[in-house]
N, C-alpha and C positions, 0 to 999 in steps of 0.2 A: 337610476332606474330605467329612465328612457334612454341614456346613453347606451347602457348595456342592450337594450332592445335594437337600437339602430346598427350597432357594430356587430352584431351577433350574425354568425353565418346563417342561422336559422330565424331570420326576422319575421317570419310569418306568424308568430305567435309566441306566448309565453311557454306553451307546452313543448314546441321545437326547441326553443332555447334549453328548457329543462333538460330534455333528453340529450343534448348536445353536451351540455356541461357534466351530465353523469357519465357519458361515455369517455369524456376526457378524464375523469378521476377514476373510473374503472380501469383504463388503459395505464395510468400511472401506478396504480396499486398492484396490478397483474400484468407484470413486463412479458411481453410476448404472448399474451393471452393465457398465461398461467397464474395459478393461485400462488400467493406468497409462501416461499419457503421459509426454513428456520433462519437463513441468512438475510432474508430481505426485511423490509419494514413491516413491522407488525402493524395491526389496526389499532393499536392503543396510544399513537401519537408518540411513541418512544424512538430514541435514535436510532438510524439506520446502521446495521452492521454488515459489512461487506464480506462475503466468502472468498477464499483464495480462487484466483483466476477468474474473477467476476470483475469488470470495469467499473469504476465508480459512476454512480449516476450523476450525470450532469445537471440536470434539472433541479434547483434547489427546492427544499421541502418548505411548504407553507406553514407557519406556525398554527398549531391547534391546541385545543383544550385538553388537558389530561383528564381521561376517563377512568373513573373508578369502577372496576368491574369484578365479580368474584373471580377467585383462583381457578375454577373449574374452567371458567370461559377463557381465562389466559392461556392456560395450558393447551386447550383445544386449539386456540388460534395459532399456535407455534409448532404444532406437530408437523412433522415431515409428511409430505405429500408424495406419492409415487407418480412416475410419469404416466401410468395407465389411468390415473384418475383424473388428470388434467384434460381439459376441454378448451376449445378456443373461446367459447363464450359461456359463462356460467353465471347464474343468478347470484348477486352478491348476498354473502351471509350477513347475520345480524350485525356483527361489529363492523363490517365494511359499510352497511348503510349507515351505521351511526357516524362513522368518519365523514362519509359524503355528506350527511346533513350538516355536520359541524364545519366543513370545509367550503361548503356552498354559501358564501357570505353576500350574495347578492340576492335579495328577497324578489320574488317573482310576483307581480300582481296580475293576475290574468283579466282584471277588469279593465274596460276601455278607458283611457286616459282622457280628462276632461279637456276641452279646447281652451287654448291660451286666451285670456281675456285680452280685450282691446284697451284696457284701462291705461291712463297715462302715467303709472307707476308700477312698480315690480314687487311690492310687498305682497304678502300671502292675502289671499282673498279677505276683504273686509277690513284690512289694516291700512289706513292712510299713510302714505310715505310723508318724508319730512316736509316737502313743500306744500303739502295740503294743510299742514299745521302752522305754516309760517305766518308770524305776526300774531298767533293766538296762544303760544306757549309762553311760559315764564321766562323772563330774559336769562340768558346763560345756559339755557337747557335744551336748545333746539335739536342738539346731537341725539338726545334720548328718544325723540320722536321716531327715530328709524328701527328702534327695537320692538319686535312684535310682542304682543301680550296674549299668547296663545299657548295652551298647554300642548298643542299639536305641533308646535315648531319652535326651535331654539336657534338663536344665530351661532354660527361656528366660532369655536374657541371661546364662548361666553365663560368667563369665570375662571379660565385655565390658560395657561401658556402652551397648551399641546396644540400641534398642528391638526389639521383636519385629517382624519384617517383615510387611507386609501379605500377606493370602493371594492376591491377585491381583498381587503384585509379583513381579520376577524374583529368585529366591533367590540366583543366582550368574550370573557370565557365562560363557557358552559358550565353549569353546576351540576355536580354528580348527584345521581339519583340513588346510587346504591352505597352511600356512606353508612357507616355503622353508628348505631345510637346508643348511647351510654344509659339513656333513660329507660331502655328496653331490655338490654343485656346485663346490666349491672356494671359495676366497676372493671376496668380493664386492667390486668396485670401487666406490668412494664416487662419487656424482654429481659433476658439476663444481661446484668451489666449496665443497664440503662435506668434512669430515674423518670418515673411517669409524672409529668407536671399536670395534676388535675386542675390547679387553680388556673391555668392559661386557658382552659376550655370554658370557664365560667365567665370569664372577662368581656366577651363579645356579646353578652346578652342573651336572653332565652325567648324574646318576642317572636324573632323571624324563625320560621321552620327551618331555612337552610344554615342558619348560623347556630342553632343551639348545640349544646354539648360538645363543643370543640371542632365544628366544621368551620374551616377558614375559606371564604370565599375569595377568588382571585380579584384584584382590584379592577375596576373598569378603567381602560387607558384614557378615555377622553370624556369631557362632559358629564362627569359623574354627579353634578348637581341636578341632572334631569331624569328622574326616574321615568317620566313620561317618554322622553325621547328613546331610552333604551328599550322601554316595553314596546314602542312602536317598530323598533327595528328588530325585534325579537321573532317576526313572523318569518319562518324558515320556509324553504322550499315545499315540503311535504304537508305543511300545516299553517298556510299563510293567515288563517283567520277569516272568519265569514262576517262581514258586516250586515247587520240586520237592515233590511229595506222595507219601509213602511208605505203603503199605497196613500196617495193624496187624500182620498175620501177618509181613510182611517186617521191620518194625521189631523185633518180638519176636524173630525168629530172628537178627538181627544183634546185638542187644544180649545174646541168650543166649550167643551164641558168645565175645564179648568178656568177659562176665562169667566164664564157664568159664576162659578164658585167663588171666585176672587173677587168679583164685584160684588157679590151678596155679603160676603164676610167683611170685606172693607168698610162698606156701609154701615155696619153695626159694630165694628171693632176700633174705629179711629176715636181718639180721646177727644171729648168735646172741650170747646174753648172755655166753658164756665169751669170745668174741673182743672184746667190749667191755671186760671185766674185764682181758684181756691188754694191750689198748691203754691202757688207763687206768694200768696198772701201769708201763708203759713211759713213759708221759707223767710221772708222779711222779718217775720216776728222773731223767730228763733235766731236769726242773724244778729238782731239787736242784743239779744241774750248773750251770745257769744262775745260781742264785742264789748259789752259791759263787763262780763267776767274775766276776760283775757286782759283787757286794760287796766283793770282793777288789780289783778294779780301782779302784771308787770310793773305797776306803779308802787304799790305797796311792798312786794317782796323783792324785786329786783331793782327798785330805785329809779325806774325810768320815768320820771315824772312828766315828761313831755311825749310819752307814747300815745301816738294817735288812734282812737278806737276804730276809725274809718278804715285802719289798714287791715283790720280783719274782715274777711269775707267768707260768705257761703256761696260757693258757685255750684250751679246745678250741672251735673254730667250724667251720662247714660242715655237711656232711650228717650226721656223727656227734652233732652236738649240735642240729640241727634236726628231727630224727626221720626224715630221707629217707635213711638210710644202707643200703646194700646190702652183701652179703659181700664184694665186691672194693673197698669203700671204703677210702681211705687216710685217716689221721687229719691234720687241719690244726690247727696249733697257733699262737696269737698271743702274742708275747712283749711284756709289759708292764712296765716299769720307771718308775713315775711319778716316783720321786723322784731319778732320774739327771739331773744339770744338763745333759748332752748326751744326748738321746733316742737309743734305739738305732737308730731310723730316719732320723736326722739325717745330712746329707752328711759324709762324713769320719769317722763314729763308728767306733771301733776295736772295739766290742762284737761286731758280727757275725764278725769273723775271730778274735777270741780265742775265741769260742764254737766255731766251727769247728776250731780247734786243739785245745781240749780234749775235744771230741767224738772226733777222731781218735786222741788218747792213751788214750782209754778203749778202743779197738778198735772204735768205731762207725764205720759208713760215713758220711761227712759230706762235703757239697760245698756251698760257698756260690755261689749264683747271682745276679749282680749286673746281668744285662742284662735281667732280667724286668721287668715292669710295677712291682713292689715287690720288695725284695730278700728271699730265702728261703734257707734252709738245708735241703737235702734229707737226710734221715736214714734210714738202715736199721739194724736191730738186730744182724744177724747177715750181714755182708757177706761174699761169697767171698774167699779168700785173695787171689787175683789183683786183684780189684776193690779191695780194701784197699790193696794195694802201689800201684796206679796212682793212687788218691786222695791217698795220702801223697806220692807223687812229684809229683803237681800241686801240692800245697801247698808243697812244697820249691821248685818252679819259681817260684811266685808270690812266694815269700820273697826270692829271688834277683832278682827284678825282670822275670821273665818274664810278660807280660800273658796274659790269657785268650785274646785274638785269637790270639796266637803259639801258645798250646798247641793251639787248635783248628787253625791251619795246620798244626803238626806231625802232628796225626791225619790231616789231608787228605792230607797228602804222604807217608804211611807206605805201603809196600807197594804203589806204583803200578806198574802193569804196563807192560811195553815199548810202545812206540809206533811207528807207521809211520815208516819213514826218509823215504819221498817226502813225506809230509804232516808239515812240521815244526810246524804249529800244535798237533799232539797233543802233542809233546814238550816243547813250551816254554809250552804255554797257563798251567799253574798255576806251574810254576818261575819263568818269567820274569815272570809276573803278580806273584808274591809279591817277587820281586827288584826289580821296577819300583816297586812300592809303598815298598820300603826306599830306593830312590834318591831318591824324592820327600821322604822323611823326611829323608835325610841332606842334601837341597838346602833345609833350613829357611832357611839364612843367604844364599841366593842372592836376587839381584834378582827383580823380577816378570818382566822379559823372559827372563831365564836360566832361570826354571821353566818358562815357556811353551816355551821352544826345547828344553828336555830331554824333552818329550812326543815319542817317537819310538816306532814299532812294532817296528823291528828284526826278530826272529824270532818274534814273538809272533802268535797267532792274533787275528783282527779282533775276536772277542767279548772276549778278554783285553784288547786294546788299548782297546776301547771302555770296559771297566771301569776302566782306568788313567786314562783322560780323566776320567771322571765322579769319581774320587777326586782328581785335580788340581783340578777345579772346586770341590770341597767345601774343599779345603785353601787355595785362594785366596779363600775366603769367598763363593762364588757358588752358584748352584743352577741347575737346568734349568727351563725354562718349561714349566708345566703348567696344566690347567683350574682347579686349585685355587688357585694363586698368581698367575695372570696379572693380576688386579685390583690387587694391590700390588706388581708388579714395578718396581722402580725404574731410573732410568738407570744408576746404577753396576752393578746386577745384569745388565743388558743388556750393559754394556761389557765385563764379565768374562766372560759367557757368550759373547760374540762373539769375544773374544780366544781363548778354549779351543777354540771350534769351528774357528776357522781354523787353529789349531796342530794341532788333531786331523787335518785334512786334510793339512797341509803334511808332517806327521810320518808319512805312509803309507810302507812300505817299497817297494810297487810303483809305480815311476815312471810307468809308462804309465796305470795307474789314477789317480794323482795329476794328472797333466796333463790327462785328460779330465775330471775333475771340475771342476778350476778353469776350464776353458773354458766351463762352463755359467753362464747368468746368474744362477741361484740361488746360486752360490757365487763371485760377483764380489767380490773382495776389497775393491774400493774402495767399492762400494755398502754392503757390510755394515760395513766399518770405519768408514765415515762415520757410522754410526748411522742412515741414512735408511731401511735395510731390516733387519729382525729375522729371526733364525733360532734354532732350539733345537738342543741337541746330539743329542737323539733324532732329529730330522730329518736331520741330517747324517749320522748313522750308518745311517739307513735308505736315504739316498742312496749311500752308499758300498757298502752291501750290494746294492743294486740294480744299481749300475754295474758291480759285480764279475760279477754274472750275465749282464749284457749283454755282456761281454767273453768270456763262456763261450759265449755265442750265436755271436759271431763266429767263434770258433775250434772250434766243435763237431764231433764226428766223425761224428754221426748227424743226419740231416733229420728233419722231421715226416713223419708217416705218409704224407701225400699233399700234393699242391699245395694244396688248400683250406686244410688246417691250417698249411701253411708260409706261406701268404699272411696267415691269422690271426696267426701268431706275428710275422712281420714288421710287422703293424699295431701290435701290443702293444709291440714294441720301439720303434717310432717314437713311440707314444703316451707311453712312458717318457721319451723326449728331449725331447718337447714339454712335458711337464710339468716338466722341470728347466729349461727355458728360458722359463718363464712370466715375463713382466715384473712382474707383481704379487705375486710370490711371497712378498714381506716385508709385504704389508697386513695378513694374518691368519696368523702362522706357525703356530698351532695347527691352523687348517683346512687349511693347506698340508701339514702333518704327515700329516693324515689322507689327503689326496690322493695324497701320495707312497706311503704304506703300502697303499692300495688298489690303486695301480697296480703296486707291488713284488709284490703277491699275484698279479696277472695274469702278470707275467713268471715268478714262482716255479712257477706251474701248467703252464708250457711243459714237455711230456714231454722234448724234447731237452736243455733246461736241467737239468731233474731228473736226466737220465741222466749229464751233465757233474757234478753235484753228488753223485752216487751214493757214498757212503762209509759204512762202519759205525761208528756212535758207540760211545763206551766203554760196556761193560756191555749192549750191545745183543745178544740172543741170535742166533745164526747163522741160525736158522729165521726170525726176524723180517726180517733183512737180506736173506735170499734172497726172501722174500714182497715186499719192496719192489721189489726188482730185477725180479721176474717181472711186477709191476704196471706198470712203466715199460715194459718190453718189449711188453706188450699195448698200451699207449698209442701206442707207436711202430710197432705192427704188425709186431713182429719175433718169429718162432717160435723155440722152443728146437729146431732141427732140425739134423740132421748137416751137417758142415762142407760137403760139397760141393753141398749142396742150398740152403744160405743163407750167403753170404761175410759177413754182417753178425754171425754168432754169435761169432767170434773176437774182434771188436771188444767185443761185450758181455761176454765172458769176461775179456778182459784189463782192462776197466774195473772189473768185479766184483772181480777179485783184487787190484787196485791199492788199492781201497777198504777192504780188510779191516783192522780194527784188532788191532793186534799184530804186531810184526815178525816174531816166530818163526813163528807160525802162518801169516803171509803168505807167507813164503819157503818153507814146506813145501807150502802149496797150489799155489804157482807151480811148484815142482818136479815135483809130481804132474802137473800139466797138460802140461810140456814132456816128460817121460820116457813118460807114458802116451798121448800125442796125444788127449786127451780131446776129445770133439766136442760135448758138451752142457754147458749150464750146470748141469743137475740134477746131474751126477756131480760137478762142481767143488763145489758147495754141499754135497754129501754129505760129502765129504772135509773141507771147512770145518767142518762139523757135528762130525765125529769128533774132529778136533784141538782145537777149542774146548772140546768136553766133557771131553777128557782134561786141558787147561789148567786148567780149572774144578776137577776133582777134585784136582789137585796143590795149587792154591792152598788149598782147603779142608783137606787134609792137612797142610800147613805150619802152618796156623792150629790144628792140634788140634782140629777141629770134630767129628771122628768117634771113636767108641769104639776102643779097641784091638782089640777081637775083630773090627771091621770092616776094618781097614786093609789086612791082607793080601789080602782079596777086591778092595779097591779098586785096589791097586797092580797086581794081575794084570789088572784091567780096564783099567786105563790103559795097559798094555803091548799090550793087544789093540787099542784105539783108534788107537794110534800104528802099528800093523802096516800093511803095504801093502794097499790095497782089492784086492778080486778082482772079476772080471767075473762077472756073474750070467747064466748060459746058459739060465735058464728062458725059454721064448719068451713066455709070458703074463705076465711079470713087469714092473711099472712100473719097477723098480730095475735100473739096468744096471751099476752098481758098488755093492759092499756090503762091510761089516766082516765078515771070515769069522768065523763062529761054529762052533766044533767042539762035539762032544757034551760034552767034558770042560768046557767053558765054560758049558754051560747053567745049572748050579747058581748060578754066580757071577752071570749075568745076571739069574736071578730075585732073587737077594739084591740086585743093584743096583736093580732096580725096587722094592723095599721101601724101599730107602734114600731114594729120592726125588731130585728135580732138585737138582744142586749149584749150579746158577746162581742159586738163590733164597737161598742163604747170604750172609751179610753180606760176605765178601771178594769176591764176585762181583756185588754190588749198589751202586748209586750210595751215595755217603755220606748218611745222613739227617741232616740238620741238627739234628734235636731227639733223635737217638740216636747215641751214640759210646761209647768203651770206657769211660767213667765213668758210663755209664747203669745204674741199678739193675735187677736182674732182677725180674721179676713174682713169681716164686715163689723159695722157699728163702732168702730173705734176713731173714726174721723180719718183726717190725713195722716198717712204714715211716711216716713223716710229714714233714710240711714244717712249718718253723719260721718264721713270718712276722714281719717286724719292723715292719710297719705294718698292723696288723689291727684298728684301732679300728672302723672302719666296717664291716669284714667281721664282726665281732661284733655289730653292730647289725643287719646283714642276717640274721645266723643266728637272732637273737631274733625278728625280724619272721616269717620262714619257720617258726618253731617255734610261733608264736601261730596263724599260718594252719592249721598241722596240727592245733592243738587245736580249731579252729572247727567241723570236721565230721569225723567218722570215715571219711568216703569219700575226704578229701584225700590221706591218706597212701597208701593202696594204689594210687590212681591215678597219683600221682607216681612211686611205685616201679615201676609197670608201664612208664610212658613212659620212664623212665630204662633199664630193661631193653631195651625196643623199641629205642631209639636206639643202645644199646651193640651189640646183636647185628646191627644193620643197619648199623654202622660210619660213624654220621654223629654221634659225641659226642666228637671228638678236636679241640680247638681249635688244637693245634699243627701240625694237618694241614689247617686250612682249613673245619673244620666248627664246630659248637656245643658249648659246655661244658654239662655236667649242670646247672649253675645256670641256664643259658638255658632249657632245657627245662622247669624247675620254674616260672620265670617265665612261660613260655608256658601252662602247665597253670593256674596261679593267674589268669592274665588270663582264661582261658576261664571259669573256676569264679566268678570276682567279676563279669565284666562281660558274658559272652554267654549262659551258661545261664540259662533262664527258668523259674521264679524263680531268683534267685541263690543258690548254694551257700555262698559265702563272703562276708560282709560286707567292706566296704573298710576295712581297719584304720587306714589312714593318715588317710582322711576321718573316722575316728571317734576320732581322737586327742583326749584331754582337754585342756582349757586348763592351761598351765603354772602351777604353784603359785608365786606370787611371793616365797615364802620359801625358795626352794631355794638351796641352797649352789653356789658355782661348780662343785664337783666333781659334784653332782647334775644341774646344767644340762648340763655336758658328757656326762653318762652318758644323759640323757633328752630333752634339747631340741635342743642344738646341739652337735655333735661333730665336730672338725676343720673348723668353718666350715660344716657341713652341718646341714640341718634333718633330724633324725631322730625326730621326734614320730610316735607311733602309739599305738593302744590296746594296751598292753604287760602288761594284768593278766591274766597266764596262769590263775590260779585262777579268776577271774570267767568268763572265756572258756570254760574247761573245764565250769564249773557251767552256763552258759546252753547249751552244745552237748549236754550230757547230757539237759538238759530240752527239747531241740528247740526253743529260743527264738530262735536266731539265723537261721533259714531256713525257707522254707515248701516248699522243693524236697524232693520225695520220689522223685525218680528213682533208678533203680538205677545201679550203678557201670558196668554195660554200656552202659546208655542213655547216660550221660554220656561215656564214652569214645568212643562212636560219634558223639557231636555235636562232641567235640574233634577228630577226625580229620577230619570233615566241614568244619569251620570252617577249618582249615589246609590243606585239599587243593584247595580252589576258591574262587572269589571272587564266585559267583553266589548266588542266594537260597538259604537253607538249609532244609531239609525239616521240622524240627521246632521251630524258633524263627523268630520274625520277625527278618529282617536278612540280611545278606550275609556271605560267608566273608572271611578276612583277605586284603587287598591288599598283597602282599609289596613291590611296588615303590613304594608310596606311604605305607603306614601305619607307625607307631612304636608298640610296645607300651610303655604307660605304666601301671604298675601304681598308682601314686600318683593318676592322674588320673580325673576322673569320665568314664566311659565307656570308659576304659582305652586310648584311642587319641589319638595326636597325628599331624601330618604331617611328613615328612622336611623339607619346605620350611620350616616355622615353626620346626623344631628348627635348621635350617642344616645338616642333614646330606644333603645333596644330591650330594655328589661325594667320591670318595675324596681324602684328604689325606696327605701324607707330612710328618711333622714330625721335624725334627732336634733331638734332646734331648741336652743336655749335663749329664751327672750327675758330681758329686764323689764319688768314692770313696777309701777308705783306700788309701794308697800302700804298696807293698811296702817292708820295711825295707831292701832293697838297692838300691832304685831311686834315680834322681837326685832325685827330689822329697823323699826323706828323708835325703839325704846331707848331712853337716855341720851336723846340728842335734841338739841334745840333747832337744828338745821331745817330747812325747808319751810313749807308754808305753816303759819301759825296753828291755823285749825281748819284743816280742809273739810271738816265735817259741819262747819257753820253754815247756816242757810245764806246763798248768795243771791239774792232777789235782784232783779233788775233795776238799776239805778239810773240817773240821767247823766250825760256827759258833764253837766256842771258840777255835780257831786263829785266826780272824779279828777276835776281840774286841781292841778297840784303846784304849789309854788315852785318858781325855777331856782336854779343854782345849786341844787343837791346832787351830788355825784352819784352815779348809777352803782347799786351793789352788784356784786358778781352774780351770774345767773343762778337762781335757786331752782333745786329740784327735790322731789321727794326721795326718801331712801328707797332703793329699789329691792325687789325680791326676784328670784330666779323662777321662771315658769319653763317647765320641760315638757315638750310634747313631740309626739312622733308624726311626721308628715309623710303620707304615702304618695309618692311621684308614680303615676300609671301613664303608660303610652300605648295602651291598647288602641285609642284613637288619639291622633297627634295634631294639633293646631297650633301653629306658631304664632305668639302675639306679635302684632306689627311691630311693636317698638322693644317689649322685654323679650329678646330673642331665646331666652334660656327658660321662658315661662310657656308651658303647655296648657293652653286654654282648657283642653279636654282631659286634663289631669285627673278630675273626678269621676271619670267615666270607669266603671267597674266592669268585670266580666258580663255579669247579669246586663248591666247597662248597655253595653255595646251590641249584645245580643238583641236587646229590645230595640235598640235604635235601627239596627239593619233590618230587623224583621219588619218594622214599620215602613221603611223605605220600600222594601220589596213588596209589601202589602199595597202600598199606594201605586207602585209602578203597575202591579197586576191589575188594579181597578182601572187605571188610566188605559192600559192596553185592551181592557175589555170593554171600554166605553163606546166603542165603535161596533160591537157584537150584539146583535139583536137577541140571540136566544140565550145568551149567558146572563144568569143572575147578576145584578148590579149591587155592589156594597156600597156603603156610605163611606167616602173617602174621610169625611170629618166626623165619623161617628165618636162621641165623647165617651171614653174608656170609663171615665168616673161614673157616669150616668148609667152605663151599661153594666158595670160592676155592682151598682146599687139595685138595679132590677134583678141580677141574677142573685144578690142576697135575699131579696124580698122572696124569690120563688124558692129558694133552699129552706128559708124559714117557714114559709108556708107547707112545704112538704113535711117538715119536722113536726109540725103541729098535727098535720093528719096523721103521721106515725104515732105519735103520742096518745092521741085520743081516739083513733079509728073513725068508723063511720056509725057508730052504735051510741045512741042517746039513752043514758041510764035514767032509771026513776031516782026520785029524792031519796 
């Protein structure tokens, strides 16, 4: 850049150089001051065509990107221009300006260049050169110290054999902004004589906006491993990017606020030494149990008489060992038994089940989880009595052959509320769905055709029937077509998918719906069965759902609000029918699915269709149901007026009552309407709210969720809620009917206000898939821990993080602050679609290693010493290659501590508050940052990679461009009473026997016996679907194919990014006096509880009004 300024004829400033370069390009594209004719070079970057009599151009044309522009613009730029229209100097048109922007590869930075530092090294600011680390680095690794650890700079040719690009060359190909989108226009028919390869467009993923639906970006010619480098070179002449500058007083105020918050939080968040000692005592206790159980098993079952119990270890990993533990941190333990012939994490190993049994016999709360990424046992020291009985009962069920899935089904079907008699989909959805799955299992010996014909809806809901079809597809060895698997979808996959899709339609219970669907071209059985057209099961399900809504349109009881909206609704229905009859539906089934879904949304948004679909879903509050109903009434322009003024109101009331979930509540509301002659929906809804509230209290009482001292008041209040409503005679009151509250009931109502809303209790909430009756309580259960059976790499990760915590005293408090912030803001729960605490630690380390200038921490993996050639295999497994993964890093904790104490590892002297400010700014926005050179994090494109120079990779080069569903088949130990273990005397004699802790003397064995072959339980296959998401991408430091953020869902990443933006907004406003200040660390859980209390109080005010009735 500087060289360009020195050699320019107009070195007086960036503006003069820009003008000079613009004139050069204009003179090249307009020979002799004329506009390009049809024979000259077009502005599209296409080859030059010389006309007769015109000498060839001597100056070679610079390569440029191919611009995709509409055809009409191409024709305009190639029209013949008459001599009368030519001028000596014309303003460049749009295409010429686009070409100029692409050809100007020298980014102009109008800001004054910083003076050259007089430091004795030439590394970027803040990055010590090799001689500064001399004598302080691991042996054999001094050469690595010359590599910078900054996201804003990368050494030339790093990771590639490409030479440095010329300064005047094009660093990358511009991406077209006018490419067509199949998802918006539907499938594209191939030109005559050509075959359209729709699957080639799905192969590149769909996460990135520029790569979806068949757009192929040009590969970057150099340094493609650094998205940060390409992003920084992307500032062109006309939009160089404006760096946000912060005033020193603002920066000081913002950093001071964060510094004070961090000091306050760390003082109360750090784990106490007494807690650590308590956890360590519990670890030693259960380690002895593990040693006893495993040594006994190896000696008695495998004949290893000299098996040493001390070889079995429980090693602590995770936050307690890395130094980043808070008071709420649980203990993570890794079980290591290197001398066992069959490792504890091997498929079919009986060790996990033996340990679970031993822990339960000791009175500990123990639960083996096999459907997690790695098998773990959850332990608690002092389980409540009911929890211990439930855990023991679950263990007995497993021993008798009941699988974990069946146990979960039992939990789901327990205490289900009554369902509407009119809508049988509620009463049969789960019951029939479970029975349907069993029918498929019982039909394992049926033929292929018989299995297909057994797929029938009967009385199941459409949603349950769709789930049944997906289950049949998996059992037949097929899979549905998605973006992630379209490229490798075989002919056999298409055949099975087609058969199941057609059977899905033929099995519909509604004959009219089935006939209408089969009459559409897109469900023509002959074309689809012949293999010339392809469909997906999801697309067929979308079609069924939409056609059912169109049937409702034909039989609706209310029209749209006026003729205009009625005409628009008819157009939407006609569009739906047109889409289903498209002749090219099978050219690109995935694009056709999107077209169906977008059209379905148009049908779903029709208010009259919404009115026909109006029904209360399970666990939906009555207030929310009423709110939905009133919204539809407003869209239909129907007022909640007395009966004589609006004859449509009875229709609305009838539909509202018919859609109430729960037969008992629905019948009583209908009785209230008929006996009282109610004329408004508001009164009906009030009766509905009172009866549903009474029902929710009764369910909570039956579960014993209220203390004994409150049960009398609750029962009295339930009787009040069920009593008849009375008319409110107050003329200025908005409540026409109320639940009568007498003076004697006033104290009870106040007590009810304090108890809170019963609808938030577990019996009245949807089942949480990650919480059930076997879930351990957060408090009152003593020490809790997880025993991991495959923790080798986790132990390496823990050591790496511990070394980073030693590298600078600011690392630990910053990590603890970020973990606390994520917890109170509710974005640190991977089971609910957000990010784990480990992920936030990696995010902070990435900032400290690669973004902060100068860096705060060196890159320990880049500073790994060369391995000693004399290492033993055990030492290699511990320090070089563990489980086939490269685990090399600078792990000399004593030396790292010594250098950190001498301030020899970094030249960064920023305060914790200053660094925290930069951390939030980096992840809150992707523009230029205010205190360091570079841009913020690009969530849609970048992958955090702690091991990599610069710290970033792209999702495309990692292949993490689209969500993938992987079917994993895992072998687990079969229950003793299952069919897999029947009729065999192999394996443990009785894994159900109590294995209490015994002494090593009792396990001493006579020598001389030959060891038996390794014994293992009979295994059973466990099939599970694993969803790999890449909305947010964090590469594990050692497991390079593992995305630490794979649990982050769409809602999760929206929540995480919103919280970073909120935090950055609060930080920027910290220096503003007249701007209201929000609490950066406001606890969202506490805020939600307060909001729920307010809403419940308003509900009671609405039910009872302000009138006190007489006795």
